[in-house]
N, C-alpha and C positions, 0 to 999 in steps of 0.2 A: 695378665698371668704372671704370678711372681716365678722367676727362675731362682731366686734364695729368696728363703724365709727363715729367719731366726727366731727361735721363741724359747723366751725364759733361760736366755743362755748365761751360765757361770763358768767362771774360768779365771785360772791364775797361776802361780809359780809358788810351790809349796804350800804352804800354811797362808800366805798371802792372796786373798780374792781380790781381783782387779775387776771382773766384769761381774756384775752383781743382778743378774736376771734382765737382760736386756733382750727387747725384741724388734726386729728389723726387717725391712721387706726390700729387694730389689726387684722391679719388675723387668721383663724382658724387653731390651731396647731401649732402657732409660739409663740415666747418670743420677746416682744419688751420692750426695756428698756427706761426710761427717766430720764434724767440727768440735772443738773443745780444746782445753787447757794442754799443756803437756802433762802428762802423767793420768789423763783421764781414763786411758784405756783404748784407746784408739787401736795403736799397732797391735796391742794383745787380740784385738778382735778380729783383724786381718790373719795373723799367726794362728790364731783358734780356728778359724775358716780352713786353714791349709793343715790342720791336724797338729801342731805344735805350738802353743802347748795343748795339750787336750782338755776338753770341756769337763766339766766335773757333773754337770748338770744341763737339760735342755736339748733343744734340737736346732741342728744345722741340716736345713732342706734345699738341696738343689736338685730342680728339676723332679719334687718330690721324693727323692732319694735320701735319706737321713745318712749323713757323711759323718758323725761324730765320731764312730768307731772303726774309721778307714784310715789307712795309711796315707800320708803326702803325696806319694806316687798316684795313688788310687785316685785321691782325691783331683789331682792335677789331670789325670787320663779322663776324667769324666768330664771336662771342660772349663775349668777353671784355673785362672794364671794369675801370677803374682809378681808385679816389681816392687820390690822392698824399701823401705827407707834406706839412705845409705847408698844405692844403686847395688851393689855388690857383684859388679862384673868380675869376670877374672882378668887380672891387670895384665898377665903375661901371654895370654892368649889374643890373637888377632881379631877386629871387629867381626870381621865372616864367621872365626870358630865361635866366637860368642853367640852370635845369632844362629848359628846350626846348633848350639847345646839347646837353643830354647825350644825347640821342635824335639827334644827327646822322648815327649809323650806321641808323638804322631809322626806319620811318615815324612820325611825331610820336604817341604815344598818350594820350588824355585818361583813359582808364582805369589807364594808368599812373602818370599824373600824381595821381590821386586815391590810388593806393595809397602815394605818396610823401607826400602830405597827412595820408594816415591814419598812416603810420610818425612823421612829423613835424609835428604838428598846427601850432607854432609858424612853419613854413614857408609855411602857407595865410594864417594871419594877415598875414605880413610878405610875401605874394605881391609887392607892388608897392614893396616897398622896396630899395634899392641893396645889393647884398651886402655892399660895404665897412663898410655901418653896422650889421651884424649884432654881435652878440657873439661871442667866440672858438666857444662851442660851437654858436650858432645857424650859423657859417660849416662848421662840421663836419659838421652835420647837412647842408649845403646840400651839399657837396663828396660825401657819401655818396648824398644823393637825386640827384644829377647823374649819379653813376654807375650808379644803379639806374635811372635812365630809359632805358638801352640795353638794356635787358632781358636782360642778359649770364646766360649759363651759369656764367660765374666771375665773381667779384668780386674783384678785388685791394686790400686794405686797408693802408694804410702808417700807422702810428702814429694810428689815431683818436682815441685818449684823450689825447695828447700836450697838455699845458699846459693840462687842463680841469678845472674843479672836481670833486670827487668825486660829487656829484649827477649832474652831466652826465655823467660818466663811466659811471656805473650806468645812465643813459638811452641812452647811445649803443650798449652793449653789449646791454640789451633789444632796441634796433633791429638790430643786427648778429644776433642769435638769431633774431628774427622773419623776417628777410629769407631766413634759411635754412630754420626749420621751416616758415614759411608758404608761401613761396614756391619753395622747393625748391633755390634758388641754393648753389651751391658757393662755398665763401669760402676765400683764401688769406690769413691775416691774419698782419701784422707787426707786434708790437706790444711796446714795452717794460715795461708791466704785466703782468709773466708769469702772476702770481697768476691774475689775471681772465682772460687769453687762455687759458690751461690750463683752467682749469676749463670754459670755454665749448667749446675744441676737442674735437674726435673724435680728433684724432692731432696730435703735435707733432714738432719737428725743434730741435735746436740748431744753430746755426750758429756756429763759431770760427773765426776769420782765414782765409775763404772756404772752408771745408769743414764737411760734417756729422759734429758729434761724436756725436750721439747723437739717438735716435728712439724713440718709444713712442705709446702712448695718452696721453692729457692725463691721466689719472691716475696713469699709471707715472711721468711725468714729474715730476707735482706730489708724489710721494713719495720720488723720487730725491734721497738725502742730498746728492749732488753739486750738483744743480740748485739745492736749497733753499740750501744754502750759497752759491753763485754769483748766485742772482736773488731769492729769495725772502724773505732774511733781512729781517724788521724788517716783512714785510709781513701 
């Protein structure tokens, strides 16, 4: 059963159409990855799901509810959470305060906070430290942890490994897998590291110039010669 079903979605900025009638599904409890070159529309898709920018046509069904016309806070309140590209933590607030803000659509949960600290023990060690003083990898952990605090059914992750050292990338992907397997959270993952993302994903889509070019299981896309040439050479 699809917890997210997007049908014929068109979206963009002003007169510039970025998404040109795409359709994708994310089933309950699975990881779906979206790969594509810079400018293909991946971030625009995640932002459109969250209500900004607005879709110009098509449907975004979350648990059979069309959220196209809903405000961002209403969409988040239904059970979608977003960890954006560039982290966008609050640098002058402490780690704990950032995490507390993540539960603004739900009642704050000490149990969920403990889950975040179990995922990322360094955040517990740094809980009274200002977010802006963390390393890049720690800030990414904080961004994911903040999104997870909302107890989402669907977690949107935009470039979680961007700019991170290999060991930190490994830890981030381990945490994503744990969020999915242990907590049953469905994940829509946008990621430039196509090799890692497709290894992790149940299914994947390839987005090219605002249109879905290919779709299949993670294993199928990993062995596709066109995908290997375009996205996996040198991996």
